[in-house]
N, C-alpha and C positions, 0 to 999 in steps of 0.2 A: 504494500500500500504506500509506503514511504516513497518508493521509486515512482509510483504513479503520480503522487502529489508533486514531486519534483518535475516530472515530465509536463504536467499541466501548467505549473508555474513557468517553466521554460518555454512551452509552446505558445502560450497566450501572448507574451510580448513579441514573439516572432511573427505572429499573424498580423500585427499592426506595425511592424518594424519599418515599413516603407523603403526597403532596399538598403538599409544601413548595414554595412559589412561588419560593424562592430558587435552585432548580435552574437552572443557567445553560444556555441554548441555545448551540450553537456560533456563532461570529461569522459564519459563512456564512449562517445564518438571517437575521441582521440585514442582511447585505449584499444578499441576493437578495429579501428581503421588501419592500424599498423599491420594487420594480417591480411593476406590475400584470400579471397573466397576459393573454395575447392571447386574445380570444374567438374560438372557431372553431366553425363549424357542420359537420354531416356533409356538407353540399353542398360546402363549401370543401375538406374532406378528400378527397372524391371527385374534385373538379375538379383538385386538386393531383396526385393519384395517376394520373389519366388523361391529363393534358395535359403539364405541365412538371415532373412529379415526378422527382427523381433522388436518389440516396443522399446526395450531398454537400449538397444543399439541405436535405434532411430532417435530416441530422446537424447542420448549422449552426443550424437553427431549434431543434431539440430540445435541443441543448447549452445554449442560453440559456433556453428555455421551461420545461423540466422542473424545474430548480432553483428557478425563480421560483414555480412552482405548489406544489412541496413546501414551500418556505419559508413561503409564505402559509398553507398548511394547518397547519403547525406553529404559526404565530401564532394561528390560529383555535383550535387545541387548547388553547393557553395561556389562552384566554378562557373556557374551561369552568368551571363552578362547582367550588370546591375539593373538595367531596365526590366529585364525579364524576371530577375530575382525579386523585384519589388512588387510584382503583380500579386493580387490577393489569392489567385488560384495556386500559384507556386508556393506562397507562404502557407496556405492551407495544407498542401501536400507535404511540405517540409515539416509542419507541426505534426501531421499524422505519422510520418516516419519517426520523428523524435519520440512521440508517445508510444509507438509500437516497440521501438528499441528499448525504452525504459521498462515496458512491460515484460519484454524478453529477458532483460537483465535480472528480474526477480527470479526467473527459473534457473539462472546460472549457478546459484548456490544450492539448488534442490537436488536430491538424489533420485535416480530412476527407480530406486526401491520404494520410494514413498508412494503408497497406493493411491493417495488423493491426486497426485500429479498425473498418473497414468489412467485413472478411472474417469476423470472429468472429461465430458464430451466436448468436441470442438464446436466452433461457431455453427449454428444451424444453416447458414447460407453457404458454408464452404462444402459444397457437394461436387461430385463428379470424380472421374478417375480415368486413368490411362487404360484403354482396352487393348490387350495384346492381340486380339483377333477381331478388330472392328470391321464389320461387314459394310463396305462402302455403298453398295447398291441399296441395302436396307435404309441407310441413313439418307441417301439421295432421295429415295422414294418417300420417306417420312417428311423430309424438308419440302419436297415438291407438293405433297398432299396438303401440308399446312399452308403453303403460299397459295396454292390453288383455291383453297377455301376462302382465304382472305381476298383474293382477286374476284372470286364469284360474288362475295358479299359487296365489294366496292364497285366493281365494273359490270357485274351481272354476267360475266363471261370469263373464261380462262383457257389458255392453250393446253394441249395434251403433251405428255412427256413421252418421247421415244428414246429409250436408253439402250445403248449398245455397249456391252461390257467386254473388254479385251484385256486379258491377263497375259502380260509378256513373259512372266516367269513360268507360270503353269497354265498353258493354253487350255481353255475349256473349264477351268476352275473359277469360282467366284474370287473377287478381289478382296483380300483381307489385309489390313495394315495395323500397325501399332499407332494408335491415336486416341485423342479424347473425343468420343462421339458427340458430346454436347457442343463442342467447339466447331466440329465439322458441320453439324446440323445448322448452327447459327450462321456460319459463313454461306452455306448453300441456300438457306432460307432467304437471306438478304439478296443473294444473286438472283434467285428465282422471282422474288417479289418485284 
């Protein structure tokens, strides 16, 4: 809680700073920005999740990695031109990063053996996952049907979809990719719309 109060005290003046570079970042930014973030590929994430992944290992890794990434992002924000840095939207985003960093710092001292830490559920809006066998045609059809319904309601007509699937690796087989289906759906829905 103490770190959250510090974050709020620090974030509020930043939101109205008007581009003054003298606005101090919390010392935690300096501390964690000394480290470089660990590069991770989607393949590494999938391998971790399917083979040796456990909550304790994830917790231990993320407890160190997330503050490093947030601190480095805050350093990058500080390098923006003064005119851009002084805009209310950038100040708001900056204050969010500071607040998030300070909340993450609270977990830095906690043990992965603490049942309360691992049993608390995540934010309810943080949903979605990487699907190692995302069926592209199924997502395309879902996105098209949703956009078709919207077009029918708005324009009273809509085009039909003619889909030809060509799998270069396995001819005759459906196309499956490692991807986030909700993201693919959203992109296709916007294109079809």
